[in-house]
PDB file as gemmi writes it, atoms N, CA and C in Angstrom:
CRYST1    1.000    1.000    1.000  90.00  90.00  90.00 P 1                      
ATOM      1  N   MET A   1     101.712  68.056  97.881  1.00  0.00           N  
ATOM      2  CA  MET A   1     101.336  67.493  99.355  1.00  0.00           C  
ATOM      3  C   MET A   1     102.500  66.785  99.852  1.00  0.00           C  
ATOM      4  N   SER A   2     102.828  67.245 101.117  1.00  0.00           N  
ATOM      5  CA  SER A   2     103.765  66.232 101.776  1.00  0.00           C  
ATOM      6  C   SER A   2     103.141  65.163 102.571  1.00  0.00           C  
ATOM      7  N   PRO A   3     103.996  64.174 102.927  1.00  0.00           N  
ATOM      8  CA  PRO A   3     103.425  62.957 103.477  1.00  0.00           C  
ATOM      9  C   PRO A   3     102.541  63.169 104.614  1.00  0.00           C  
ATOM     10  N   ASN A   4     102.676  64.148 105.273  1.00  0.00           N  
ATOM     11  CA  ASN A   4     101.864  64.436 106.504  1.00  0.00           C  
ATOM     12  C   ASN A   4     100.637  65.371 106.175  1.00  0.00           C  
ATOM     13  N   GLY A   5     100.224  65.718 105.100  1.00  0.00           N  
ATOM     14  CA  GLY A   5      99.080  66.070 104.622  1.00  0.00           C  
ATOM     15  C   GLY A   5      99.212  67.637 104.419  1.00  0.00           C  
ATOM     16  N   LYS A   6     100.278  68.263 104.577  1.00  0.00           N  
ATOM     17  CA  LYS A   6     100.492  69.747 104.773  1.00  0.00           C  
ATOM     18  C   LYS A   6     101.042  70.113 103.273  1.00  0.00           C  
ATOM     19  N   ASN A   7     100.981  71.293 102.874  1.00  0.00           N  
ATOM     20  CA  ASN A   7     101.711  71.739 101.592  1.00  0.00           C  
ATOM     21  C   ASN A   7     102.891  71.979 101.877  1.00  0.00           C  
ATOM     22  N   PHE A   8     103.699  71.905 100.803  1.00  0.00           N  
ATOM     23  CA  PHE A   8     105.132  72.243 100.896  1.00  0.00           C  
ATOM     24  C   PHE A   8     105.248  73.828 100.632  1.00  0.00           C  
ATOM     25  N   GLN A   9     106.159  74.426 101.216  1.00  0.00           N  
ATOM     26  CA  GLN A   9     106.279  76.017 101.219  1.00  0.00           C  
ATOM     27  C   GLN A   9     107.911  76.159 101.080  1.00  0.00           C  
ATOM     28  N   PHE A  10     108.294  76.817 100.103  1.00  0.00           N  
ATOM     29  CA  PHE A  10     109.630  77.248  99.595  1.00  0.00           C  
ATOM     30  C   PHE A  10     109.897  78.710 100.184  1.00  0.00           C  
ATOM     31  N   LEU A  11     111.207  78.582 100.756  1.00  0.00           N  
ATOM     32  CA  LEU A  11     111.711  79.944 101.199  1.00  0.00           C  
ATOM     33  C   LEU A  11     113.013  80.373 100.686  1.00  0.00           C  
ATOM     34  N   ASP A  12     113.332  81.615 100.511  1.00  0.00           N  
ATOM     35  CA  ASP A  12     114.683  81.820 100.230  1.00  0.00           C  
ATOM     36  C   ASP A  12     115.504  81.866 101.304  1.00  0.00           C  
ATOM     37  N   CYS A  13     116.836  81.723 101.216  1.00  0.00           N  
ATOM     38  CA  CYS A  13     117.828  81.499 102.224  1.00  0.00           C  
ATOM     39  C   CYS A  13     117.846  82.669 103.484  1.00  0.00           C  
ATOM     40  N   GLY A  14     117.380  83.912 102.853  1.00  0.00           N  
ATOM     41  CA  GLY A  14     117.632  85.047 103.864  1.00  0.00           C  
ATOM     42  C   GLY A  14     118.898  85.736 103.655  1.00  0.00           C  
ATOM     43  N   GLY A  15     119.322  86.444 104.707  1.00  0.00           N  
ATOM     44  CA  GLY A  15     120.843  86.946 104.411  1.00  0.00           C  
ATOM     45  C   GLY A  15     120.796  87.670 105.885  1.00  0.00           C  
ATOM     46  N   ILE A  16     122.012  88.656 105.561  1.00  0.00           N  
ATOM     47  CA  ILE A  16     122.565  89.635 106.587  1.00  0.00           C  
ATOM     48  C   ILE A  16     122.229  91.044 106.214  1.00  0.00           C  
ATOM     49  N   GLY A  17     121.713  91.827 107.177  1.00  0.00           N  
ATOM     50  CA  GLY A  17     121.324  93.069 106.857  1.00  0.00           C  
ATOM     51  C   GLY A  17     122.553  93.975 106.973  1.00  0.00           C  
ATOM     52  N   LEU A  18     122.499  95.403 106.433  1.00  0.00           N  
ATOM     53  CA  LEU A  18     123.703  96.072 106.177  1.00  0.00           C  
ATOM     54  C   LEU A  18     124.081  96.315 107.809  1.00  0.00           C  
ATOM     55  N   ASN A  19     123.489  96.320 108.813  1.00  0.00           N  
ATOM     56  CA  ASN A  19     123.812  96.593 110.215  1.00  0.00           C  
ATOM     57  C   ASN A  19     124.040  95.234 110.998  1.00  0.00           C  
ATOM     58  N   GLY A  20     124.287  94.081 110.269  1.00  0.00           N  
ATOM     59  CA  GLY A  20     124.510  92.935 110.802  1.00  0.00           C  
ATOM     60  C   GLY A  20     123.473  91.908 111.302  1.00  0.00           C  
ATOM     61  N   THR A  21     122.235  92.519 111.096  1.00  0.00           N  
ATOM     62  CA  THR A  21     121.097  91.475 111.793  1.00  0.00           C  
ATOM     63  C   THR A  21     120.870  90.741 110.827  1.00  0.00           C  
ATOM     64  N   ALA A  22     120.371  89.526 111.051  1.00  0.00           N  
ATOM     65  CA  ALA A  22     119.926  88.299 110.369  1.00  0.00           C  
ATOM     66  C   ALA A  22     118.503  88.768 109.711  1.00  0.00           C  
ATOM     67  N   ILE A  23     118.368  88.507 108.400  1.00  0.00           N  
ATOM     68  CA  ILE A  23     117.064  88.777 107.605  1.00  0.00           C  
ATOM     69  C   ILE A  23     116.563  87.325 107.492  1.00  0.00           C  
ATOM     70  N   PRO A  24     115.340  86.847 107.804  1.00  0.00           N  
ATOM     71  CA  PRO A  24     114.773  85.806 107.521  1.00  0.00           C  
ATOM     72  C   PRO A  24     114.392  85.597 106.073  1.00  0.00           C  
ATOM     73  N   GLY A  25     114.213  84.326 105.798  1.00  0.00           N  
ATOM     74  CA  GLY A  25     113.865  84.028 104.257  1.00  0.00           C  
ATOM     75  C   GLY A  25     112.433  84.580 104.066  1.00  0.00           C  
ATOM     76  N   GLU A  26     112.410  84.812 102.674  1.00  0.00           N  
ATOM     77  CA  GLU A  26     110.844  85.215 102.132  1.00  0.00           C  
ATOM     78  C   GLU A  26     110.350  83.937 101.538  1.00  0.00           C  
ATOM     79  N   LYS A  27     108.973  83.761 101.607  1.00  0.00           N  
ATOM     80  CA  LYS A  27     108.215  82.809 100.891  1.00  0.00           C  
ATOM     81  C   LYS A  27     108.392  83.185  99.315  1.00  0.00           C  
ATOM     82  N   VAL A  28     108.752  81.954  98.628  1.00  0.00           N  
ATOM     83  CA  VAL A  28     108.891  81.841  97.312  1.00  0.00           C  
ATOM     84  C   VAL A  28     107.669  81.725  96.652  1.00  0.00           C  
ATOM     85  N   LEU A  29     107.113  82.542  95.759  1.00  0.00           N  
ATOM     86  CA  LEU A  29     105.797  82.484  95.179  1.00  0.00           C  
ATOM     87  C   LEU A  29     105.812  82.211  93.690  1.00  0.00           C  
ATOM     88  N   PHE A  30     104.854  81.982  93.093  1.00  0.00           N  
ATOM     89  CA  PHE A  30     104.706  81.512  91.557  1.00  0.00           C  
ATOM     90  C   PHE A  30     103.567  82.229  91.074  1.00  0.00           C  
ATOM     91  N   THR A  31     103.859  82.799  89.721  1.00  0.00           N  
ATOM     92  CA  THR A  31     102.898  83.320  88.952  1.00  0.00           C  
ATOM     93  C   THR A  31     102.895  82.892  87.601  1.00  0.00           C  
ATOM     94  N   ASN A  32     101.551  82.777  87.003  1.00  0.00           N  
ATOM     95  CA  ASN A  32     101.487  82.139  85.665  1.00  0.00           C  
ATOM     96  C   ASN A  32     101.692  83.291  84.815  1.00  0.00           C  
ATOM     97  N   ASN A  33     102.883  83.006  83.839  1.00  0.00           N  
ATOM     98  CA  ASN A  33     103.102  84.087  82.940  1.00  0.00           C  
ATOM     99  C   ASN A  33     103.045  83.581  81.428  1.00  0.00           C  
ATOM    100  N   SER A  34     102.071  83.720  80.790  1.00  0.00           N  
ATOM    101  CA  SER A  34     102.063  83.174  79.375  1.00  0.00           C  
ATOM    102  C   SER A  34     102.171  81.635  79.534  1.00  0.00           C  
ATOM    103  N   ASN A  35     101.357  81.012  80.261  1.00  0.00           N  
ATOM    104  CA  ASN A  35     101.517  79.573  80.165  1.00  0.00           C  
ATOM    105  C   ASN A  35     102.827  79.049  80.934  1.00  0.00           C  
ATOM    106  N   PHE A  36     103.718  79.805  81.419  1.00  0.00           N  
ATOM    107  CA  PHE A  36     104.844  79.262  82.287  1.00  0.00           C  
ATOM    108  C   PHE A  36     104.758  79.812  83.356  1.00  0.00           C  
ATOM    109  N   LEU A  37     105.346  78.936  84.474  1.00  0.00           N  
ATOM    110  CA  LEU A  37     105.491  79.511  85.802  1.00  0.00           C  
ATOM    111  C   LEU A  37     106.582  80.426  85.991  1.00  0.00           C  
ATOM    112  N   THR A  38     106.435  81.576  86.638  1.00  0.00           N  
ATOM    113  CA  THR A  38     107.592  82.413  86.901  1.00  0.00           C  
ATOM    114  C   THR A  38     107.621  82.341  88.402  1.00  0.00           C  
ATOM    115  N   VAL A  39     108.891  82.316  89.097  1.00  0.00           N  
ATOM    116  CA  VAL A  39     109.313  82.365  90.336  1.00  0.00           C  
ATOM    117  C   VAL A  39     109.659  83.665  90.726  1.00  0.00           C  
ATOM    118  N   HIS A  40     109.102  84.218  91.813  1.00  0.00           N  
ATOM    119  CA  HIS A  40     109.359  85.229  92.467  1.00  0.00           C  
ATOM    120  C   HIS A  40     109.312  85.404  93.860  1.00  0.00           C  
ATOM    121  N   VAL A  41     109.999  86.401  94.505  1.00  0.00           N  
ATOM    122  CA  VAL A  41     110.048  86.584  96.003  1.00  0.00           C  
ATOM    123  C   VAL A  41     109.708  88.005  96.125  1.00  0.00           C  
ATOM    124  N   ASP A  42     108.679  88.209  96.888  1.00  0.00           N  
ATOM    125  CA  ASP A  42     108.128  89.651  97.037  1.00  0.00           C  
ATOM    126  C   ASP A  42     109.023  90.155  98.269  1.00  0.00           C  
ATOM    127  N   ILE A  43     109.915  90.971  98.006  1.00  0.00           N  
ATOM    128  CA  ILE A  43     110.721  91.681  99.148  1.00  0.00           C  
ATOM    129  C   ILE A  43     110.120  92.975  99.552  1.00  0.00           C  
ATOM    130  N   PRO A  44     109.895  93.121 100.876  1.00  0.00           N  
ATOM    131  CA  PRO A  44     109.433  94.289 101.533  1.00  0.00           C  
ATOM    132  C   PRO A  44     110.324  95.377 101.375  1.00  0.00           C  
ATOM    133  N   LEU A  45     109.980  96.520 100.991  1.00  0.00           N  
ATOM    134  CA  LEU A  45     110.765  97.743 100.918  1.00  0.00           C  
ATOM    135  C   LEU A  45     110.496  98.594 102.321  1.00  0.00           C  
ATOM    136  N   SER A  46     110.994  98.340 103.138  1.00  0.00           N  
ATOM    137  CA  SER A  46     110.703  98.950 104.617  1.00  0.00           C  
ATOM    138  C   SER A  46     111.923  99.900 104.963  1.00  0.00           C  
ATOM    139  N   LEU A  47     112.929 100.245 104.235  1.00  0.00           N  
ATOM    140  CA  LEU A  47     113.617 101.156 104.511  1.00  0.00           C  
ATOM    141  C   LEU A  47     113.188 102.532 103.840  1.00  0.00           C  
ATOM    142  N   SER A  48     113.821 103.556 104.494  1.00  0.00           N  
ATOM    143  CA  SER A  48     113.221 104.859 104.007  1.00  0.00           C  
ATOM    144  C   SER A  48     114.195 104.839 102.874  1.00  0.00           C  
ATOM    145  N   ALA A  49     113.767 106.011 101.834  1.00  0.00           N  
ATOM    146  CA  ALA A  49     114.580 105.934 100.542  1.00  0.00           C  
ATOM    147  C   ALA A  49     115.973 106.312 100.961  1.00  0.00           C  
ATOM    148  N   HIS A  50     116.219 107.142 101.813  1.00  0.00           N  
ATOM    149  CA  HIS A  50     117.658 107.684 102.062  1.00  0.00           C  
ATOM    150  C   HIS A  50     118.462 106.602 102.751  1.00  0.00           C  
ATOM    151  N   GLN A  51     117.818 105.439 103.281  1.00  0.00           N  
ATOM    152  CA  GLN A  51     118.657 104.433 103.855  1.00  0.00           C  
ATOM    153  C   GLN A  51     118.816 103.172 102.848  1.00  0.00           C  
ATOM    154  N   SER A  52     118.312 103.471 101.604  1.00  0.00           N  
ATOM    155  CA  SER A  52     118.191 102.238 100.514  1.00  0.00           C  
ATOM    156  C   SER A  52     119.415 101.853 100.188  1.00  0.00           C  
ATOM    157  N   PRO A  53     119.698 100.591  99.969  1.00  0.00           N  
ATOM    158  CA  PRO A  53     121.033 100.183  99.467  1.00  0.00           C  
ATOM    159  C   PRO A  53     120.856  99.976  97.855  1.00  0.00           C  
ATOM    160  N   ILE A  54     119.701 100.299  97.353  1.00  0.00           N  
ATOM    161  CA  ILE A  54     119.455 100.297  95.981  1.00  0.00           C  
ATOM    162  C   ILE A  54     119.879 101.624  95.176  1.00  0.00           C  
ATOM    163  N   MET A  55     120.693 101.446  94.276  1.00  0.00           N  
ATOM    164  CA  MET A  55     121.313 102.732  93.568  1.00  0.00           C  
ATOM    165  C   MET A  55     120.518 102.797  92.125  1.00  0.00           C  
ATOM    166  N   ASP A  56     120.718 101.542  91.533  1.00  0.00           N  
ATOM    167  CA  ASP A  56     119.952 101.630  90.247  1.00  0.00           C  
ATOM    168  C   ASP A  56     119.367 100.330  90.086  1.00  0.00           C  
ATOM    169  N   VAL A  57     118.254 100.162  88.940  1.00  0.00           N  
ATOM    170  CA  VAL A  57     117.754  99.092  88.543  1.00  0.00           C  
ATOM    171  C   VAL A  57     117.946  98.816  87.172  1.00  0.00           C  
ATOM    172  N   MET A  58     118.612  97.689  86.737  1.00  0.00           N  
ATOM    173  CA  MET A  58     118.746  97.377  85.312  1.00  0.00           C  
ATOM    174  C   MET A  58     118.033  96.032  84.992  1.00  0.00           C  
ATOM    175  N   LEU A  59     117.248  96.441  83.969  1.00  0.00           N  
ATOM    176  CA  LEU A  59     116.234  95.580  83.321  1.00  0.00           C  
ATOM    177  C   LEU A  59     117.069  94.588  82.265  1.00  0.00           C  
ATOM    178  N   GLY A  60     116.831  93.510  81.949  1.00  0.00           N  
ATOM    179  CA  GLY A  60     117.312  92.595  80.962  1.00  0.00           C  
ATOM    180  C   GLY A  60     116.792  93.043  79.713  1.00  0.00           C  
ATOM    181  N   PRO A  61     117.624  92.859  78.582  1.00  0.00           N  
ATOM    182  CA  PRO A  61     117.130  93.252  77.385  1.00  0.00           C  
ATOM    183  C   PRO A  61     115.777  92.697  76.846  1.00  0.00           C  
ATOM    184  N   LYS A  62     115.463  91.534  77.170  1.00  0.00           N  
ATOM    185  CA  LYS A  62     114.204  91.060  76.913  1.00  0.00           C  
ATOM    186  C   LYS A  62     113.089  91.319  77.968  1.00  0.00           C  
ATOM    187  N   ASN A  63     113.110  92.077  79.019  1.00  0.00           N  
ATOM    188  CA  ASN A  63     112.160  92.206  80.019  1.00  0.00           C  
ATOM    189  C   ASN A  63     111.175  93.181  79.400  1.00  0.00           C  
ATOM    190  N   ARG A  64     109.787  92.808  79.460  1.00  0.00           N  
ATOM    191  CA  ARG A  64     108.956  93.604  78.993  1.00  0.00           C  
ATOM    192  C   ARG A  64     108.180  94.419  79.972  1.00  0.00           C  
ATOM    193  N   ASN A  65     108.689  94.592  80.958  1.00  0.00           N  
ATOM    194  CA  ASN A  65     108.210  96.060  81.952  1.00  0.00           C  
ATOM    195  C   ASN A  65     108.589  97.164  81.504  1.00  0.00           C  
ATOM    196  N   ASN A  66     107.517  98.029  81.432  1.00  0.00           N  
ATOM    197  CA  ASN A  66     107.751  99.255  80.909  1.00  0.00           C  
ATOM    198  C   ASN A  66     108.463 100.247  82.058  1.00  0.00           C  
ATOM    199  N   LEU A  67     109.445 100.906  81.718  1.00  0.00           N  
ATOM    200  CA  LEU A  67     110.318 101.549  82.625  1.00  0.00           C  
ATOM    201  C   LEU A  67     109.670 102.751  83.595  1.00  0.00           C  
ATOM    202  N   GLY A  68     108.304 103.079  83.090  1.00  0.00           N  
ATOM    203  CA  GLY A  68     107.599 103.930  83.755  1.00  0.00           C  
ATOM    204  C   GLY A  68     106.877 103.259  85.125  1.00  0.00           C  
ATOM    205  N   ASN A  69     106.591 101.999  84.761  1.00  0.00           N  
ATOM    206  CA  ASN A  69     105.886 101.198  85.754  1.00  0.00           C  
ATOM    207  C   ASN A  69     106.998 101.144  87.018  1.00  0.00           C  
ATOM    208  N   ILE A  70     108.156 100.812  86.627  1.00  0.00           N  
ATOM    209  CA  ILE A  70     109.238 100.554  87.771  1.00  0.00           C  
ATOM    210  C   ILE A  70     109.367 101.704  88.417  1.00  0.00           C  
ATOM    211  N   PHE A  71     109.355 102.986  87.866  1.00  0.00           N  
ATOM    212  CA  PHE A  71     109.568 104.241  88.401  1.00  0.00           C  
ATOM    213  C   PHE A  71     108.321 104.439  89.305  1.00  0.00           C  
ATOM    214  N   LEU A  72     107.057 104.229  88.864  1.00  0.00           N  
ATOM    215  CA  LEU A  72     105.937 104.381  89.719  1.00  0.00           C  
ATOM    216  C   LEU A  72     105.834 103.458  90.806  1.00  0.00           C  
ATOM    217  N   TYR A  73     106.285 102.114  90.735  1.00  0.00           N  
ATOM    218  CA  TYR A  73     106.179 101.212  91.833  1.00  0.00           C  
ATOM    219  C   TYR A  73     107.317 101.658  92.977  1.00  0.00           C  
ATOM    220  N   LEU A  74     108.567 102.086  92.518  1.00  0.00           N  
ATOM    221  CA  LEU A  74     109.765 102.700  93.307  1.00  0.00           C  
ATOM    222  C   LEU A  74     109.177 103.941  94.180  1.00  0.00           C  
ATOM    223  N   GLY A  75     108.603 104.733  93.196  1.00  0.00           N  
ATOM    224  CA  GLY A  75     108.121 106.060  93.771  1.00  0.00           C  
ATOM    225  C   GLY A  75     107.162 105.985  94.772  1.00  0.00           C  
ATOM    226  N   GLY A  76     106.294 105.017  94.775  1.00  0.00           N  
ATOM    227  CA  GLY A  76     105.336 104.737  95.684  1.00  0.00           C  
ATOM    228  C   GLY A  76     105.814 104.324  97.173  1.00  0.00           C  
ATOM    229  N   TYR A  77     107.015 104.155  97.101  1.00  0.00           N  
ATOM    230  CA  TYR A  77     107.993 103.899  98.417  1.00  0.00           C  
ATOM    231  C   TYR A  77     108.707 104.832  98.700  1.00  0.00           C  
ATOM    232  N   GLY A  78     108.583 106.039  98.021  1.00  0.00           N  
ATOM    233  CA  GLY A  78     109.453 107.221  98.261  1.00  0.00           C  
ATOM    234  C   GLY A  78     111.053 106.966  97.417  1.00  0.00           C  
ATOM    235  N   PHE A  79     111.232 105.955  96.844  1.00  0.00           N  
ATOM    236  CA  PHE A  79     112.321 105.808  96.242  1.00  0.00           C  
ATOM    237  C   PHE A  79     112.502 106.656  94.998  1.00  0.00           C  
ATOM    238  N   THR A  80     112.845 107.809  94.767  1.00  0.00           N  
ATOM    239  CA  THR A  80     112.599 108.757  93.623  1.00  0.00           C  
ATOM    240  C   THR A  80     114.036 109.020  92.965  1.00  0.00           C  
ATOM    241  N   GLU A  81     115.060 108.529  93.547  1.00  0.00           N  
ATOM    242  CA  GLU A  81     116.268 108.874  93.044  1.00  0.00           C  
ATOM    243  C   GLU A  81     117.004 107.630  92.387  1.00  0.00           C  
ATOM    244  N   ILE A  82     116.333 106.640  92.341  1.00  0.00           N  
ATOM    245  CA  ILE A  82     116.873 105.407  91.753  1.00  0.00           C  
ATOM    246  C   ILE A  82     116.774 105.334  90.048  1.00  0.00           C  
ATOM    247  N   LYS A  83     118.096 105.202  89.650  1.00  0.00           N  
ATOM    248  CA  LYS A  83     118.273 105.157  88.127  1.00  0.00           C  
ATOM    249  C   LYS A  83     117.697 103.828  87.652  1.00  0.00           C  
ATOM    250  N   VAL A  84     116.796 103.998  86.502  1.00  0.00           N  
ATOM    251  CA  VAL A  84     116.068 102.786  86.076  1.00  0.00           C  
ATOM    252  C   VAL A  84     116.469 102.661  84.579  1.00  0.00           C  
ATOM    253  N   GLN A  85     117.175 101.496  84.191  1.00  0.00           N  
ATOM    254  CA  GLN A  85     117.395 101.774  82.432  1.00  0.00           C  
ATOM    255  C   GLN A  85     117.322 100.164  82.208  1.00  0.00           C  
ATOM    256  N   THR A  86     117.239 100.145  80.882  1.00  0.00           N  
ATOM    257  CA  THR A  86     117.429  98.762  80.251  1.00  0.00           C  
ATOM    258  C   THR A  86     118.801  98.443  79.652  1.00  0.00           C  
ATOM    259  N   SER A  87     119.229  97.148  80.016  1.00  0.00           N  
ATOM    260  CA  SER A  87     120.337  96.819  79.263  1.00  0.00           C  
ATOM    261  C   SER A  87     120.522  96.769  77.932  1.00  0.00           C  
ATOM    262  N   GLY A  88     121.458  97.318  77.200  1.00  0.00           N  
ATOM    263  CA  GLY A  88     121.624  97.130  75.763  1.00  0.00           C  
ATOM    264  C   GLY A  88     122.577  96.020  75.479  1.00  0.00           C  
ATOM    265  N   ILE A  89     122.761  94.995  76.314  1.00  0.00           N  
ATOM    266  CA  ILE A  89     123.939  93.989  76.089  1.00  0.00           C  
ATOM    267  C   ILE A  89     122.864  92.649  75.820  1.00  0.00           C  
ATOM    268  N   PRO A  90     123.085  92.212  74.778  1.00  0.00           N  
ATOM    269  CA  PRO A  90     122.015  91.011  74.473  1.00  0.00           C  
ATOM    270  C   PRO A  90     122.523  89.752  75.176  1.00  0.00           C  
ATOM    271  N   TYR A  91     121.447  88.877  75.409  1.00  0.00           N  
ATOM    272  CA  TYR A  91     121.875  87.438  76.070  1.00  0.00           C  
ATOM    273  C   TYR A  91     122.594  86.858  75.081  1.00  0.00           C  
ATOM    274  N   ARG A  92     123.485  85.852  75.477  1.00  0.00           N  
ATOM    275  CA  ARG A  92     124.146  85.166  74.717  1.00  0.00           C  
ATOM    276  C   ARG A  92     123.518  83.766  74.393  1.00  0.00           C  
TER     277      ARG A  92                                                      
END                                                                             
């Protein structure tokens, strides 16, 4: 709680889009993941699949997501040509 009685809210810094327009920051969210807080930002996928700057998704070697789940998520937005793979390079 802040001193004025309102909850704090975290936002990412936003950025500049491909066409030069300013993109506002998204709300930073927290999820309980095996008794640890995981920070994430829900980024809306509002571009069509043909306009997407996303070409591939590389999951870290310890990422527990199933590749099929990533394909299903992206495919639900029409992104069917994105390469999804797990990195074989271990963390140091």
